[in-house]
C-alpha positions as CSV (number, residue, x, y, z in Angstrom):
1,M,-36.0,-2.6,4.9
2,N,-37.0,-1.5,8.9
3,P,-35.9,1.2,10.7
4,N,-33.1,-0.7,12.6
5,E,-31.2,-1.4,9.4
6,M,-32.0,2.0,7.4
7,A,-30.3,4.0,10.6
8,L,-27.0,1.2,10.4
9,R,-26.5,1.9,6.7
10,E,-27.0,5.6,7.2
11,L,-24.5,5.2,9.8
12,Q,-22.3,3.8,7.1
13,Q,-22.4,6.4,4.8
14,E,-22.3,9.1,7.1
15,W,-18.9,7.6,8.4
16,F,-17.9,7.9,4.3
17,R,-18.5,11.2,4.4
18,A,-17.1,12.0,7.3
19,T,-13.8,10.2,6.4
20,A,-13.8,11.7,2.7
21,A,-14.2,15.1,4.9
22,G,-11.2,14.4,7.1
23,D,-13.5,15.2,9.9
24,L,-12.3,12.8,13.2
25,D,-14.7,14.7,15.6
26,R,-17.8,13.2,13.3
27,L,-15.9,9.6,13.0
28,L,-15.7,9.5,17.1
29,A,-19.1,10.3,17.6
30,L,-19.8,7.4,15.1
31,M,-18.1,4.9,17.8
32,A,-18.6,3.8,21.4
33,E,-16.4,5.1,24.1
34,D,-14.8,1.5,24.5
35,V,-14.7,0.7,21.0
36,V,-12.3,-1.8,19.5
37,F,-10.7,-2.2,15.8
38,L,-8.8,-5.4,14.6
39,T,-6.9,-5.4,11.4
40,P,-4.5,-7.4,10.1
41,G,-0.6,-7.6,11.5
42,R,-1.7,-4.9,14.5
43,A,-2.9,-5.4,18.0
44,P,-6.4,-4.9,19.2
45,F,-6.8,-0.7,18.8
46,G,-9.1,1.2,20.3
47,R,-10.6,5.4,20.2
48,D,-7.2,6.9,21.4
49,E,-5.0,4.8,18.8
50,F,-8.1,5.6,16.4
51,A,-7.6,9.2,16.5
52,A,-3.7,9.5,16.7
53,S,-3.6,6.8,13.0
54,F,-6.3,9.2,11.4
55,R,-4.6,13.0,12.2
56,A,-1.4,11.2,11.3
57,G,-2.6,10.1,8.0
58,A,-4.7,13.5,7.3
59,T,-1.8,15.0,6.6
60,Q,-0.4,13.0,4.2
61,V,-3.2,11.2,2.5
62,A,-7.3,11.5,1.3
63,L,-9.6,8.9,1.9
64,Q,-12.3,7.7,0.0
65,C,-15.1,5.2,0.8
66,G,-17.4,2.9,-0.5
67,G,-18.9,0.0,-0.2
68,T,-22.4,-1.5,0.8
69,M,-23.6,-3.8,4.0
70,E,-24.4,-6.8,2.7
71,H,-26.1,-8.4,5.8
72,V,-27.2,-7.2,9.0
73,E,-28.9,-8.7,11.9
74,V,-30.1,-7.0,14.7
75,H,-30.7,-8.4,18.0
76,G,-32.3,-6.5,20.9
77,D,-29.6,-3.4,21.3
78,I,-26.5,-5.3,19.7
79,A,-26.2,-5.3,15.1
80,I,-23.7,-7.1,13.3
81,A,-22.9,-6.2,9.5
82,R,-21.2,-7.7,7.1
83,S,-19.6,-5.0,4.5
84,C,-17.6,-5.2,1.6
85,L,-16.1,-1.6,1.3
86,R,-13.4,-0.2,-1.3
87,V,-10.8,2.6,-0.2
88,T,-8.9,4.9,-2.2
89,I,-5.8,6.3,-0.9
90,T,-4.5,9.2,-2.5
91,P,-0.9,11.0,-1.1
92,H,-1.1,14.5,-1.4
93,N,2.7,14.2,-2.4
94,N,1.0,13.4,-6.6
95,H,2.0,9.7,-5.7
96,P,-0.3,7.1,-7.3
97,P,-3.4,6.2,-5.0
98,R,-3.2,2.4,-3.7
99,V,-7.1,1.0,-3.2
100,M,-7.5,-1.5,-0.4
101,S,-10.8,-3.7,-0.6
102,G,-12.3,-6.4,1.3
103,Y,-14.7,-7.3,4.0
104,T,-15.4,-6.1,7.2
105,L,-17.4,-7.2,10.3
106,T,-18.7,-4.9,12.7
107,I,-20.9,-4.7,15.6
108,F,-23.0,-2.0,16.9
109,H,-24.5,-0.8,20.0
110,R,-27.8,0.6,20.6
111,Q,-27.6,3.9,23.4
112,P,-30.4,4.2,25.3
113,T,-31.1,7.6,23.1
114,G,-31.9,5.5,20.2
115,Q,-28.7,6.1,18.6
116,W,-26.6,3.2,16.9
117,L,-22.9,3.4,17.8
118,L,-20.0,1.5,16.2
119,A,-18.6,-1.3,18.8
120,Q,-16.4,-3.6,17.2
121,D,-14.7,-3.9,14.4
122,A,-12.6,-6.3,11.9
123,N,-11.4,-4.3,8.9
124,L,-10.2,-7.4,6.4
125,L,-9.4,-5.0,3.7
126,T,-6.2,-6.0,1.6
127,P,-4.7,-3.8,-1.5
128,E,-6.3,-4.4,-4.8
129,T,-3.9,-5.8,-7.3
């Protein structure tokens, strides 16, 4: 595995850890200022909307994320990754957890510092039945 692919896989693991810890500041540090998220049934949204949703959700649920990057392509300062993810959403009110799973397609941009940041993410997770 080349150094870029290793860095992208580590970024994904850091995202999982920050999500579980409720660390919004760390998540924001992993994404570009002009990041765009795509999710079913919602218009594309950016960093501010992500932050507001994460803050609101953190008061109601805990999140545990896991998964793997199944395919990574690096082309200069742009990388594309397909991942299969599983997210467990556990309400703070003792209701049963919900599990979402499926695929994401993510575009990363390498910064002049060499750091990779999430630039666009299409999240296709659906509830497990």
